[in-house]
mmCIF file of the N, C-alpha and C atoms, coordinates in Angstrom:
data_MODEL
# 
_entry.id   MODEL 
# 
loop_
_atom_site.group_PDB 
_atom_site.id 
_atom_site.type_symbol 
_atom_site.label_atom_id 
_atom_site.label_alt_id 
_atom_site.label_comp_id 
_atom_site.label_asym_id 
_atom_site.label_entity_id 
_atom_site.label_seq_id 
_atom_site.pdbx_PDB_ins_code 
_atom_site.Cartn_x 
_atom_site.Cartn_y 
_atom_site.Cartn_z 
_atom_site.occupancy 
_atom_site.B_iso_or_equiv 
_atom_site.pdbx_formal_charge 
_atom_site.auth_seq_id 
_atom_site.auth_comp_id 
_atom_site.auth_asym_id 
_atom_site.auth_atom_id 
_atom_site.pdbx_PDB_model_num 
ATOM 1   N N  . UNK A 1 1  ? 3.431   -29.825 -6.471  1.00 0.00 ? 1  UNK A N  1 
ATOM 2   C CA . UNK A 1 1  ? 2.860   -28.663 -5.837  1.00 0.00 ? 1  UNK A CA 1 
ATOM 3   C C  . UNK A 1 1  ? 3.844   -28.154 -4.790  1.00 0.00 ? 1  UNK A C  1 
ATOM 4   N N  . UNK A 1 2  ? 4.018   -26.830 -4.727  1.00 0.00 ? 2  UNK A N  1 
ATOM 5   C CA . UNK A 1 2  ? 4.907   -26.205 -3.759  1.00 0.00 ? 2  UNK A CA 1 
ATOM 6   C C  . UNK A 1 2  ? 4.107   -25.839 -2.517  1.00 0.00 ? 2  UNK A C  1 
ATOM 7   N N  . UNK A 1 3  ? 4.669   -26.092 -1.363  1.00 0.00 ? 3  UNK A N  1 
ATOM 8   C CA . UNK A 1 3  ? 4.030   -25.746 -0.096  1.00 0.00 ? 3  UNK A CA 1 
ATOM 9   C C  . UNK A 1 3  ? 4.984   -24.845 0.674   1.00 0.00 ? 3  UNK A C  1 
ATOM 10  N N  . UNK A 1 4  ? 4.491   -23.683 1.090   1.00 0.00 ? 4  UNK A N  1 
ATOM 11  C CA . UNK A 1 4  ? 5.309   -22.795 1.910   1.00 0.00 ? 4  UNK A CA 1 
ATOM 12  C C  . UNK A 1 4  ? 5.158   -23.209 3.363   1.00 0.00 ? 4  UNK A C  1 
ATOM 13  N N  . UNK A 1 5  ? 6.251   -23.260 4.043   1.00 0.00 ? 5  UNK A N  1 
ATOM 14  C CA . UNK A 1 5  ? 6.250   -23.617 5.461   1.00 0.00 ? 5  UNK A CA 1 
ATOM 15  C C  . UNK A 1 5  ? 5.587   -22.494 6.251   1.00 0.00 ? 5  UNK A C  1 
ATOM 16  N N  . UNK A 1 6  ? 4.563   -22.805 7.009   1.00 0.00 ? 6  UNK A N  1 
ATOM 17  C CA . UNK A 1 6  ? 3.827   -21.802 7.786   1.00 0.00 ? 6  UNK A CA 1 
ATOM 18  C C  . UNK A 1 6  ? 4.697   -21.157 8.850   1.00 0.00 ? 6  UNK A C  1 
ATOM 19  N N  . UNK A 1 7  ? 5.838   -21.766 9.153   1.00 0.00 ? 7  UNK A N  1 
ATOM 20  C CA . UNK A 1 7  ? 6.727   -21.207 10.173  1.00 0.00 ? 7  UNK A CA 1 
ATOM 21  C C  . UNK A 1 7  ? 7.661   -20.140 9.615   1.00 0.00 ? 7  UNK A C  1 
ATOM 22  N N  . UNK A 1 8  ? 7.636   -19.912 8.300   1.00 0.00 ? 8  UNK A N  1 
ATOM 23  C CA . UNK A 1 8  ? 8.483   -18.872 7.724   1.00 0.00 ? 8  UNK A CA 1 
ATOM 24  C C  . UNK A 1 8  ? 8.060   -17.516 8.274   1.00 0.00 ? 8  UNK A C  1 
ATOM 25  N N  . UNK A 1 9  ? 9.044   -16.689 8.588   1.00 0.00 ? 9  UNK A N  1 
ATOM 26  C CA . UNK A 1 9  ? 8.730   -15.343 9.060   1.00 0.00 ? 9  UNK A CA 1 
ATOM 27  C C  . UNK A 1 9  ? 8.460   -14.448 7.864   1.00 0.00 ? 9  UNK A C  1 
ATOM 28  N N  . UNK A 1 10 ? 7.823   -13.312 8.120   1.00 0.00 ? 10 UNK A N  1 
ATOM 29  C CA . UNK A 1 10 ? 7.560   -12.352 7.043   1.00 0.00 ? 10 UNK A CA 1 
ATOM 30  C C  . UNK A 1 10 ? 8.864   -11.923 6.386   1.00 0.00 ? 10 UNK A C  1 
ATOM 31  N N  . UNK A 1 11 ? 9.905   -11.734 7.191   1.00 0.00 ? 11 UNK A N  1 
ATOM 32  C CA . UNK A 1 11 ? 11.213  -11.339 6.681   1.00 0.00 ? 11 UNK A CA 1 
ATOM 33  C C  . UNK A 1 11 ? 11.781  -12.398 5.735   1.00 0.00 ? 11 UNK A C  1 
ATOM 34  N N  . UNK A 1 12 ? 11.662  -13.670 6.101   1.00 0.00 ? 12 UNK A N  1 
ATOM 35  C CA . UNK A 1 12 ? 12.156  -14.750 5.250   1.00 0.00 ? 12 UNK A CA 1 
ATOM 36  C C  . UNK A 1 12 ? 11.381  -14.794 3.927   1.00 0.00 ? 12 UNK A C  1 
ATOM 37  N N  . UNK A 1 13 ? 10.085  -14.609 4.007   1.00 0.00 ? 13 UNK A N  1 
ATOM 38  C CA . UNK A 1 13 ? 9.266   -14.623 2.791   1.00 0.00 ? 13 UNK A CA 1 
ATOM 39  C C  . UNK A 1 13 ? 9.634   -13.448 1.895   1.00 0.00 ? 13 UNK A C  1 
ATOM 40  N N  . UNK A 1 14 ? 9.832   -12.253 2.487   1.00 0.00 ? 14 UNK A N  1 
ATOM 41  C CA . UNK A 1 14 ? 10.191  -11.075 1.698   1.00 0.00 ? 14 UNK A CA 1 
ATOM 42  C C  . UNK A 1 14 ? 11.542  -11.247 1.016   1.00 0.00 ? 14 UNK A C  1 
ATOM 43  N N  . UNK A 1 15 ? 12.446  -12.017 1.626   1.00 0.00 ? 15 UNK A N  1 
ATOM 44  C CA . UNK A 1 15 ? 13.771  -12.219 1.053   1.00 0.00 ? 15 UNK A CA 1 
ATOM 45  C C  . UNK A 1 15 ? 13.793  -13.263 -0.067  1.00 0.00 ? 15 UNK A C  1 
ATOM 46  N N  . UNK A 1 16 ? 12.700  -14.018 -0.220  1.00 0.00 ? 16 UNK A N  1 
ATOM 47  C CA . UNK A 1 16 ? 12.638  -15.007 -1.294  1.00 0.00 ? 16 UNK A CA 1 
ATOM 48  C C  . UNK A 1 16 ? 12.409  -14.282 -2.619  1.00 0.00 ? 16 UNK A C  1 
ATOM 49  N N  . UNK A 1 17 ? 12.935  -14.823 -3.668  1.00 0.00 ? 17 UNK A N  1 
ATOM 50  C CA . UNK A 1 17 ? 12.752  -14.250 -4.985  1.00 0.00 ? 17 UNK A CA 1 
ATOM 51  C C  . UNK A 1 17 ? 11.301  -14.465 -5.430  1.00 0.00 ? 17 UNK A C  1 
ATOM 52  N N  . UNK A 1 18 ? 10.774  -13.516 -6.228  1.00 0.00 ? 18 UNK A N  1 
ATOM 53  C CA . UNK A 1 18 ? 9.394   -13.647 -6.702  1.00 0.00 ? 18 UNK A CA 1 
ATOM 54  C C  . UNK A 1 18 ? 9.156   -14.970 -7.413  1.00 0.00 ? 18 UNK A C  1 
ATOM 55  N N  . UNK A 1 19 ? 10.127  -15.402 -8.214  1.00 0.00 ? 19 UNK A N  1 
ATOM 56  C CA . UNK A 1 19 ? 9.922   -16.643 -8.958  1.00 0.00 ? 19 UNK A CA 1 
ATOM 57  C C  . UNK A 1 19 ? 9.865   -17.854 -8.033  1.00 0.00 ? 19 UNK A C  1 
ATOM 58  N N  . UNK A 1 20 ? 10.485  -17.768 -6.842  1.00 0.00 ? 20 UNK A N  1 
ATOM 59  C CA . UNK A 1 20 ? 10.373  -18.851 -5.866  1.00 0.00 ? 20 UNK A CA 1 
ATOM 60  C C  . UNK A 1 20 ? 8.965   -18.916 -5.291  1.00 0.00 ? 20 UNK A C  1 
ATOM 61  N N  . UNK A 1 21 ? 8.350   -17.760 -5.108  1.00 0.00 ? 21 UNK A N  1 
ATOM 62  C CA . UNK A 1 21 ? 7.035   -17.693 -4.473  1.00 0.00 ? 21 UNK A CA 1 
ATOM 63  C C  . UNK A 1 21 ? 5.891   -17.922 -5.453  1.00 0.00 ? 21 UNK A C  1 
ATOM 64  N N  . UNK A 1 22 ? 6.041   -17.470 -6.679  1.00 0.00 ? 22 UNK A N  1 
ATOM 65  C CA . UNK A 1 22 ? 4.916   -17.434 -7.606  1.00 0.00 ? 22 UNK A CA 1 
ATOM 66  C C  . UNK A 1 22 ? 4.905   -18.549 -8.640  1.00 0.00 ? 22 UNK A C  1 
ATOM 67  N N  . UNK A 1 23 ? 5.863   -19.434 -8.610  1.00 0.00 ? 23 UNK A N  1 
ATOM 68  C CA . UNK A 1 23 ? 5.928   -20.504 -9.594  1.00 0.00 ? 23 UNK A CA 1 
ATOM 69  C C  . UNK A 1 23 ? 5.291   -21.765 -9.014  1.00 0.00 ? 23 UNK A C  1 
ATOM 70  N N  . UNK A 1 24 ? 4.399   -22.379 -9.767  1.00 0.00 ? 24 UNK A N  1 
ATOM 71  C CA . UNK A 1 24 ? 3.730   -23.619 -9.355  1.00 0.00 ? 24 UNK A CA 1 
ATOM 72  C C  . UNK A 1 24 ? 3.019   -23.478 -8.011  1.00 0.00 ? 24 UNK A C  1 
ATOM 73  N N  . UNK A 1 25 ? 2.425   -22.337 -7.774  1.00 0.00 ? 25 UNK A N  1 
ATOM 74  C CA . UNK A 1 25 ? 1.755   -22.062 -6.510  1.00 0.00 ? 25 UNK A CA 1 
ATOM 75  C C  . UNK A 1 25 ? 0.272   -22.379 -6.622  1.00 0.00 ? 25 UNK A C  1 
ATOM 76  N N  . UNK A 1 26 ? -0.253  -23.079 -5.656  1.00 0.00 ? 26 UNK A N  1 
ATOM 77  C CA . UNK A 1 26 ? -1.685  -23.388 -5.584  1.00 0.00 ? 26 UNK A CA 1 
ATOM 78  C C  . UNK A 1 26 ? -2.238  -22.657 -4.365  1.00 0.00 ? 26 UNK A C  1 
ATOM 79  N N  . UNK A 1 27 ? -3.219  -21.794 -4.586  1.00 0.00 ? 27 UNK A N  1 
ATOM 80  C CA . UNK A 1 27 ? -3.809  -21.054 -3.473  1.00 0.00 ? 27 UNK A CA 1 
ATOM 81  C C  . UNK A 1 27 ? -4.881  -21.903 -2.810  1.00 0.00 ? 27 UNK A C  1 
ATOM 82  N N  . UNK A 1 28 ? -4.758  -22.061 -1.515  1.00 0.00 ? 28 UNK A N  1 
ATOM 83  C CA . UNK A 1 28 ? -5.747  -22.815 -0.753  1.00 0.00 ? 28 UNK A CA 1 
ATOM 84  C C  . UNK A 1 28 ? -6.806  -21.864 -0.224  1.00 0.00 ? 28 UNK A C  1 
ATOM 85  N N  . UNK A 1 29 ? -6.422  -20.661 0.109   1.00 0.00 ? 29 UNK A N  1 
ATOM 86  C CA . UNK A 1 29 ? -7.353  -19.652 0.602   1.00 0.00 ? 29 UNK A CA 1 
ATOM 87  C C  . UNK A 1 29 ? -6.713  -18.283 0.505   1.00 0.00 ? 29 UNK A C  1 
ATOM 88  N N  . UNK A 1 30 ? -7.513  -17.280 0.254   1.00 0.00 ? 30 UNK A N  1 
ATOM 89  C CA . UNK A 1 30 ? -7.010  -15.921 0.117   1.00 0.00 ? 30 UNK A CA 1 
ATOM 90  C C  . UNK A 1 30 ? -7.932  -14.993 0.886   1.00 0.00 ? 30 UNK A C  1 
ATOM 91  N N  . UNK A 1 31 ? -7.343  -14.064 1.626   1.00 0.00 ? 31 UNK A N  1 
ATOM 92  C CA . UNK A 1 31 ? -8.121  -13.090 2.375   1.00 0.00 ? 31 UNK A CA 1 
ATOM 93  C C  . UNK A 1 31 ? -7.584  -11.707 2.049   1.00 0.00 ? 31 UNK A C  1 
ATOM 94  N N  . UNK A 1 32 ? -8.462  -10.775 1.863   1.00 0.00 ? 32 UNK A N  1 
ATOM 95  C CA . UNK A 1 32 ? -8.058  -9.395  1.630   1.00 0.00 ? 32 UNK A CA 1 
ATOM 96  C C  . UNK A 1 32 ? -8.968  -8.474  2.414   1.00 0.00 ? 32 UNK A C  1 
ATOM 97  N N  . UNK A 1 33 ? -8.432  -7.347  2.818   1.00 0.00 ? 33 UNK A N  1 
ATOM 98  C CA . UNK A 1 33 ? -9.265  -6.372  3.512   1.00 0.00 ? 33 UNK A CA 1 
ATOM 99  C C  . UNK A 1 33 ? -8.782  -4.983  3.160   1.00 0.00 ? 33 UNK A C  1 
ATOM 100 N N  . UNK A 1 34 ? -9.670  -4.032  3.282   1.00 0.00 ? 34 UNK A N  1 
ATOM 101 C CA . UNK A 1 34 ? -9.307  -2.647  3.003   1.00 0.00 ? 34 UNK A CA 1 
ATOM 102 C C  . UNK A 1 34 ? -10.109 -1.736  3.918   1.00 0.00 ? 34 UNK A C  1 
ATOM 103 N N  . UNK A 1 35 ? -9.428  -0.741  4.441   1.00 0.00 ? 35 UNK A N  1 
ATOM 104 C CA . UNK A 1 35 ? -10.126 0.277   5.211   1.00 0.00 ? 35 UNK A CA 1 
ATOM 105 C C  . UNK A 1 35 ? -10.698 1.283   4.224   1.00 0.00 ? 35 UNK A C  1 
ATOM 106 N N  . UNK A 1 36 ? -11.968 1.618   4.403   1.00 0.00 ? 36 UNK A N  1 
ATOM 107 C CA . UNK A 1 36 ? -12.569 2.610   3.516   1.00 0.00 ? 36 UNK A CA 1 
ATOM 108 C C  . UNK A 1 36 ? -12.196 4.007   3.994   1.00 0.00 ? 36 UNK A C  1 
ATOM 109 N N  . UNK A 1 37 ? -11.901 4.855   3.017   1.00 0.00 ? 37 UNK A N  1 
ATOM 110 C CA . UNK A 1 37 ? -11.568 6.225   3.329   1.00 0.00 ? 37 UNK A CA 1 
ATOM 111 C C  . UNK A 1 37 ? -12.859 6.988   3.645   1.00 0.00 ? 37 UNK A C  1 
ATOM 112 N N  . UNK A 1 38 ? -12.792 7.874   4.591   1.00 0.00 ? 38 UNK A N  1 
ATOM 113 C CA . UNK A 1 38 ? -13.978 8.666   4.923   1.00 0.00 ? 38 UNK A CA 1 
ATOM 114 C C  . UNK A 1 38 ? -14.352 9.563   3.752   1.00 0.00 ? 38 UNK A C  1 
ATOM 115 N N  . UNK A 1 39 ? -15.633 9.915   3.689   1.00 0.00 ? 39 UNK A N  1 
ATOM 116 C CA . UNK A 1 39 ? -16.202 10.612  2.525   1.00 0.00 ? 39 UNK A CA 1 
ATOM 117 C C  . UNK A 1 39 ? -15.472 11.882  2.100   1.00 0.00 ? 39 UNK A C  1 
ATOM 118 N N  . UNK A 1 40 ? -15.216 12.785  3.027   1.00 0.00 ? 40 UNK A N  1 
ATOM 119 C CA . UNK A 1 40 ? -14.728 14.115  2.647   1.00 0.00 ? 40 UNK A CA 1 
ATOM 120 C C  . UNK A 1 40 ? -13.214 14.278  2.693   1.00 0.00 ? 40 UNK A C  1 
ATOM 121 N N  . UNK A 1 41 ? -12.483 13.185  2.769   1.00 0.00 ? 41 UNK A N  1 
ATOM 122 C CA . UNK A 1 41 ? -11.025 13.284  2.886   1.00 0.00 ? 41 UNK A CA 1 
ATOM 123 C C  . UNK A 1 41 ? -10.436 14.048  1.710   1.00 0.00 ? 41 UNK A C  1 
ATOM 124 N N  . UNK A 1 42 ? -10.814 13.667  0.506   1.00 0.00 ? 42 UNK A N  1 
ATOM 125 C CA . UNK A 1 42 ? -10.229 14.296  -0.689  1.00 0.00 ? 42 UNK A CA 1 
ATOM 126 C C  . UNK A 1 42 ? -10.479 15.811  -0.718  1.00 0.00 ? 42 UNK A C  1 
ATOM 127 N N  . UNK A 1 43 ? -11.715 16.239  -0.433  1.00 0.00 ? 43 UNK A N  1 
ATOM 128 C CA . UNK A 1 43 ? -12.014 17.679  -0.466  1.00 0.00 ? 43 UNK A CA 1 
ATOM 129 C C  . UNK A 1 43 ? -11.304 18.417  0.671   1.00 0.00 ? 43 UNK A C  1 
ATOM 130 N N  . UNK A 1 44 ? -11.205 17.792  1.841   1.00 0.00 ? 44 UNK A N  1 
ATOM 131 C CA . UNK A 1 44 ? -10.485 18.422  2.958   1.00 0.00 ? 44 UNK A CA 1 
ATOM 132 C C  . UNK A 1 44 ? -9.010  18.597  2.619   1.00 0.00 ? 44 UNK A C  1 
ATOM 133 N N  . UNK A 1 45 ? -8.400  17.549  2.070   1.00 0.00 ? 45 UNK A N  1 
ATOM 134 C CA . UNK A 1 45 ? -6.988  17.621  1.693   1.00 0.00 ? 45 UNK A CA 1 
ATOM 135 C C  . UNK A 1 45 ? -6.782  18.712  0.651   1.00 0.00 ? 45 UNK A C  1 
ATOM 136 N N  . UNK A 1 46 ? -7.670  18.798  -0.329  1.00 0.00 ? 46 UNK A N  1 
ATOM 137 C CA . UNK A 1 46 ? -7.564  19.843  -1.363  1.00 0.00 ? 46 UNK A CA 1 
ATOM 138 C C  . UNK A 1 46 ? -7.616  21.235  -0.746  1.00 0.00 ? 46 UNK A C  1 
ATOM 139 N N  . UNK A 1 47 ? -8.516  21.429  0.218   1.00 0.00 ? 47 UNK A N  1 
ATOM 140 C CA . UNK A 1 47 ? -8.619  22.728  0.892   1.00 0.00 ? 47 UNK A CA 1 
ATOM 141 C C  . UNK A 1 47 ? -7.347  23.041  1.674   1.00 0.00 ? 47 UNK A C  1 
ATOM 142 N N  . UNK A 1 48 ? -6.796  22.054  2.360   1.00 0.00 ? 48 UNK A N  1 
ATOM 143 C CA . UNK A 1 48 ? -5.553  22.266  3.100   1.00 0.00 ? 48 UNK A CA 1 
ATOM 144 C C  . UNK A 1 48 ? -4.436  22.692  2.153   1.00 0.00 ? 48 UNK A C  1 
ATOM 145 N N  . UNK A 1 49 ? -4.315  21.993  1.030   1.00 0.00 ? 49 UNK A N  1 
ATOM 146 C CA . UNK A 1 49 ? -3.246  22.286  0.066   1.00 0.00 ? 49 UNK A CA 1 
ATOM 147 C C  . UNK A 1 49 ? -3.433  23.686  -0.514  1.00 0.00 ? 49 UNK A C  1 
ATOM 148 N N  . UNK A 1 50 ? -4.677  24.030  -0.880  1.00 0.00 ? 50 UNK A N  1 
ATOM 149 C CA . UNK A 1 50 ? -4.947  25.387  -1.404  1.00 0.00 ? 50 UNK A CA 1 
ATOM 150 C C  . UNK A 1 50 ? -4.634  26.457  -0.359  1.00 0.00 ? 50 UNK A C  1 
ATOM 151 N N  . UNK A 1 51 ? -4.799  26.143  0.924   1.00 0.00 ? 51 UNK A N  1 
ATOM 152 C CA . UNK A 1 51 ? -4.515  27.096  2.006   1.00 0.00 ? 51 UNK A CA 1 
ATOM 153 C C  . UNK A 1 51 ? -3.028  27.183  2.322   1.00 0.00 ? 51 UNK A C  1 
ATOM 154 N N  . UNK A 1 52 ? -2.217  26.370  1.635   1.00 0.00 ? 52 UNK A N  1 
ATOM 155 C CA . UNK A 1 52 ? -0.775  26.406  1.853   1.00 0.00 ? 52 UNK A CA 1 
ATOM 156 C C  . UNK A 1 52 ? -0.299  25.533  3.000   1.00 0.00 ? 52 UNK A C  1 
ATOM 157 N N  . UNK A 1 53 ? -1.173  24.682  3.511   1.00 0.00 ? 53 UNK A N  1 
ATOM 158 C CA . UNK A 1 53 ? -0.789  23.772  4.589   1.00 0.00 ? 53 UNK A CA 1 
ATOM 159 C C  . UNK A 1 53 ? -0.060  22.580  3.980   1.00 0.00 ? 53 UNK A C  1 
ATOM 160 N N  . UNK A 1 54 ? 1.097   22.254  4.535   1.00 0.00 ? 54 UNK A N  1 
ATOM 161 C CA . UNK A 1 54 ? 1.848   21.103  4.038   1.00 0.00 ? 54 UNK A CA 1 
ATOM 162 C C  . UNK A 1 54 ? 1.195   19.834  4.561   1.00 0.00 ? 54 UNK A C  1 
ATOM 163 N N  . UNK A 1 55 ? 0.945   18.888  3.670   1.00 0.00 ? 55 UNK A N  1 
ATOM 164 C CA . UNK A 1 55 ? 0.288   17.632  4.021   1.00 0.00 ? 55 UNK A CA 1 
ATOM 165 C C  . UNK A 1 55 ? 1.255   16.500  3.713   1.00 0.00 ? 55 UNK A C  1 
ATOM 166 N N  . UNK A 1 56 ? 1.439   15.607  4.687   1.00 0.00 ? 56 UNK A N  1 
ATOM 167 C CA . UNK A 1 56 ? 2.365   14.493  4.541   1.00 0.00 ? 56 UNK A CA 1 
ATOM 168 C C  . UNK A 1 56 ? 1.640   13.184  4.799   1.00 0.00 ? 56 UNK A C  1 
ATOM 169 N N  . UNK A 1 57 ? 2.143   12.111  4.174   1.00 0.00 ? 57 UNK A N  1 
ATOM 170 C CA . UNK A 1 57 ? 1.721   10.758  4.517   1.00 0.00 ? 57 UNK A CA 1 
ATOM 171 C C  . UNK A 1 57 ? 2.930   10.107  5.169   1.00 0.00 ? 57 UNK A C  1 
ATOM 172 N N  . UNK A 1 58 ? 2.743   9.587   6.357   1.00 0.00 ? 58 UNK A N  1 
ATOM 173 C CA . UNK A 1 58 ? 3.793   8.829   7.023   1.00 0.00 ? 58 UNK A CA 1 
ATOM 174 C C  . UNK A 1 58 ? 3.213   7.454   7.292   1.00 0.00 ? 58 UNK A C  1 
ATOM 175 N N  . UNK A 1 59 ? 3.835   6.430   6.733   1.00 0.00 ? 59 UNK A N  1 
ATOM 176 C CA . UNK A 1 59 ? 3.288   5.089   6.862   1.00 0.00 ? 59 UNK A CA 1 
ATOM 177 C C  . UNK A 1 59 ? 4.394   4.061   6.943   1.00 0.00 ? 59 UNK A C  1 
ATOM 178 N N  . UNK A 1 60 ? 4.111   2.981   7.591   1.00 0.00 ? 60 UNK A N  1 
ATOM 179 C CA . UNK A 1 60 ? 5.034   1.856   7.619   1.00 0.00 ? 60 UNK A CA 1 
ATOM 180 C C  . UNK A 1 60 ? 4.587   0.785   6.654   1.00 0.00 ? 60 UNK A C  1 
ATOM 181 N N  . UNK A 1 61 ? 3.564   1.100   5.866   1.00 0.00 ? 61 UNK A N  1 
ATOM 182 C CA . UNK A 1 61 ? 3.001   0.127   4.945   1.00 0.00 ? 61 UNK A CA 1 
ATOM 183 C C  . UNK A 1 61 ? 3.866   0.017   3.695   1.00 0.00 ? 61 UNK A C  1 
ATOM 184 N N  . UNK A 1 62 ? 3.487   -0.873  2.797   1.00 0.00 ? 62 UNK A N  1 
ATOM 185 C CA . UNK A 1 62 ? 4.220   -1.033  1.546   1.00 0.00 ? 62 UNK A CA 1 
ATOM 186 C C  . UNK A 1 62 ? 4.128   0.250   0.726   1.00 0.00 ? 62 UNK A C  1 
ATOM 187 N N  . UNK A 1 63 ? 5.154   0.488   -0.055  1.00 0.00 ? 63 UNK A N  1 
ATOM 188 C CA . UNK A 1 63 ? 5.236   1.669   -0.911  1.00 0.00 ? 63 UNK A CA 1 
ATOM 189 C C  . UNK A 1 63 ? 4.008   1.786   -1.810  1.00 0.00 ? 63 UNK A C  1 
ATOM 190 N N  . UNK A 1 64 ? 3.618   0.683   -2.432  1.00 0.00 ? 64 UNK A N  1 
ATOM 191 C CA . UNK A 1 64 ? 2.493   0.723   -3.372  1.00 0.00 ? 64 UNK A CA 1 
ATOM 192 C C  . UNK A 1 64 ? 1.181   1.069   -2.664  1.00 0.00 ? 64 UNK A C  1 
ATOM 193 N N  . UNK A 1 65 ? 0.994   0.579   -1.444  1.00 0.00 ? 65 UNK A N  1 
ATOM 194 C CA . UNK A 1 65 ? -0.218  0.896   -0.688  1.00 0.00 ? 65 UNK A CA 1 
ATOM 195 C C  . UNK A 1 65 ? -0.233  2.365   -0.299  1.00 0.00 ? 65 UNK A C  1 
ATOM 196 N N  . UNK A 1 66 ? 0.896   2.857   0.179   1.00 0.00 ? 66 UNK A N  1 
ATOM 197 C CA . UNK A 1 66 ? 0.988   4.267   0.576   1.00 0.00 ? 66 UNK A CA 1 
ATOM 198 C C  . UNK A 1 66 ? 0.705   5.177   -0.618  1.00 0.00 ? 66 UNK A C  1 
ATOM 199 N N  . UNK A 1 67 ? 1.241   4.838   -1.788  1.00 0.00 ? 67 UNK A N  1 
ATOM 200 C CA . UNK A 1 67 ? 0.984   5.647   -2.989  1.00 0.00 ? 67 UNK A CA 1 
ATOM 201 C C  . UNK A 1 67 ? -0.488  5.612   -3.365  1.00 0.00 ? 67 UNK A C  1 
ATOM 202 N N  . UNK A 1 68 ? -1.116  4.438   -3.299  1.00 0.00 ? 68 UNK A N  1 
ATOM 203 C CA . UNK A 1 68 ? -2.536  4.329   -3.637  1.00 0.00 ? 68 UNK A CA 1 
ATOM 204 C C  . UNK A 1 68 ? -3.378  5.192   -2.703  1.00 0.00 ? 68 UNK A C  1 
ATOM 205 N N  . UNK A 1 69 ? -3.092  5.135   -1.396  1.00 0.00 ? 69 UNK A N  1 
ATOM 206 C CA . UNK A 1 69 ? -3.818  5.972   -0.433  1.00 0.00 ? 69 UNK A CA 1 
ATOM 207 C C  . UNK A 1 69 ? -3.567  7.448   -0.739  1.00 0.00 ? 69 UNK A C  1 
ATOM 208 N N  . UNK A 1 70 ? -2.331  7.787   -1.036  1.00 0.00 ? 70 UNK A N  1 
ATOM 209 C CA . UNK A 1 70 ? -1.988  9.178   -1.351  1.00 0.00 ? 70 UNK A CA 1 
ATOM 210 C C  . UNK A 1 70 ? -2.740  9.710   -2.557  1.00 0.00 ? 70 UNK A C  1 
ATOM 211 N N  . UNK A 1 71 ? -2.796  8.936   -3.626  1.00 0.00 ? 71 UNK A N  1 
ATOM 212 C CA . UNK A 1 71 ? -3.508  9.376   -4.831  1.00 0.00 ? 71 UNK A CA 1 
ATOM 213 C C  . UNK A 1 71 ? -5.015  9.411   -4.602  1.00 0.00 ? 71 UNK A C  1 
ATOM 214 N N  . UNK A 1 72 ? -5.558  8.410   -3.905  1.00 0.00 ? 72 UNK A N  1 
ATOM 215 C CA . UNK A 1 72 ? -7.001  8.371   -3.649  1.00 0.00 ? 72 UNK A CA 1 
ATOM 216 C C  . UNK A 1 72 ? -7.464  9.495   -2.735  1.00 0.00 ? 72 UNK A C  1 
ATOM 217 N N  . UNK A 1 73 ? -6.590  9.932   -1.837  1.00 0.00 ? 73 UNK A N  1 
ATOM 218 C CA . UNK A 1 73 ? -6.962  11.000  -0.907  1.00 0.00 ? 73 UNK A CA 1 
ATOM 219 C C  . UNK A 1 73 ? -6.703  12.384  -1.480  1.00 0.00 ? 73 UNK A C  1 
ATOM 220 N N  . UNK A 1 74 ? -5.979  12.444  -2.594  1.00 0.00 ? 74 UNK A N  1 
ATOM 221 C CA . UNK A 1 74 ? -5.661  13.737  -3.183  1.00 0.00 ? 74 UNK A CA 1 
ATOM 222 C C  . UNK A 1 74 ? -4.394  14.356  -2.630  1.00 0.00 ? 74 UNK A C  1 
ATOM 223 N N  . UNK A 1 75 ? -3.725  13.657  -1.706  1.00 0.00 ? 75 UNK A N  1 
ATOM 224 C CA . UNK A 1 75 ? -2.471  14.176  -1.171  1.00 0.00 ? 75 UNK A CA 1 
ATOM 225 C C  . UNK A 1 75 ? -1.387  14.135  -2.247  1.00 0.00 ? 75 UNK A C  1 
ATOM 226 N N  . UNK A 1 76 ? -1.382  13.084  -3.034  1.00 0.00 ? 76 UNK A N  1 
ATOM 227 C CA . UNK A 1 76 ? -0.421  12.953  -4.132  1.00 0.00 ? 76 UNK A CA 1 
ATOM 228 C C  . UNK A 1 76 ? -1.092  13.253  -5.456  1.00 0.00 ? 76 UNK A C  1 
ATOM 229 N N  . UNK A 1 77 ? -0.305  13.782  -6.348  1.00 0.00 ? 77 UNK A N  1 
ATOM 230 C CA . UNK A 1 77 ? -0.750  13.984  -7.730  1.00 0.00 ? 77 UNK A CA 1 
ATOM 231 C C  . UNK A 1 77 ? 0.495   13.857  -8.600  1.00 0.00 ? 77 UNK A C  1 
ATOM 232 N N  . UNK A 1 78 ? 0.320   13.658  -9.895  1.00 0.00 ? 78 UNK A N  1 
ATOM 233 C CA . UNK A 1 78 ? 1.494   13.474  -10.761 1.00 0.00 ? 78 UNK A CA 1 
ATOM 234 C C  . UNK A 1 78 ? 2.495   14.638  -10.697 1.00 0.00 ? 78 UNK A C  1 
ATOM 235 N N  . UNK A 1 79 ? 2.011   15.849  -10.391 1.00 0.00 ? 79 UNK A N  1 
ATOM 236 C CA . UNK A 1 79 ? 2.933   16.993  -10.358 1.00 0.00 ? 79 UNK A CA 1 
ATOM 237 C C  . UNK A 1 79 ? 3.587   17.206  -8.999  1.00 0.00 ? 79 UNK A C  1 
ATOM 238 N N  . UNK A 1 80 ? 3.208   16.456  -7.987  1.00 0.00 ? 80 UNK A N  1 
ATOM 239 C CA . UNK A 1 80 ? 3.799   16.585  -6.652  1.00 0.00 ? 80 UNK A CA 1 
ATOM 240 C C  . UNK A 1 80 ? 4.961   15.608  -6.486  1.00 0.00 ? 80 UNK A C  1 
ATOM 241 N N  . UNK A 1 81 ? 5.976   16.054  -5.751  1.00 0.00 ? 81 UNK A N  1 
ATOM 242 C CA . UNK A 1 81 ? 7.162   15.226  -5.498  1.00 0.00 ? 81 UNK A CA 1 
ATOM 243 C C  . UNK A 1 81 ? 6.875   14.192  -4.410  1.00 0.00 ? 81 UNK A C  1 
ATOM 244 N N  . UNK A 1 82 ? 7.312   12.969  -4.640  1.00 0.00 ? 82 UNK A N  1 
ATOM 245 C CA . UNK A 1 82 ? 7.218   11.918  -3.644  1.00 0.00 ? 82 UNK A CA 1 
ATOM 246 C C  . UNK A 1 82 ? 8.613   11.720  -3.054  1.00 0.00 ? 82 UNK A C  1 
ATOM 247 N N  . UNK A 1 83 ? 8.727   11.884  -1.752  1.00 0.00 ? 83 UNK A N  1 
ATOM 248 C CA . UNK A 1 83 ? 10.022  11.735  -1.087  1.00 0.00 ? 83 UNK A CA 1 
ATOM 249 C C  . UNK A 1 83 ? 10.257  10.314  -0.661  1.00 0.00 ? 83 UNK A C  1 
# 
């Protein structure tokens, strides 16, 4: 069984190869959380875009999370450019 040292920094973990992290791994506990988006975000964003207002997402989060929020909120769509 592989044990990750709890003293590893996030940077050290990110620099490890996926196969180092995901091979022979036993999960002892897993926690996940998500902030719920407010009800009218998607319709508000759509109205802003139709009105010609430029809408941006600026985040320090992971690329995949930012894209998911963008698509769920209506800020991103397949025809819009992602910078």
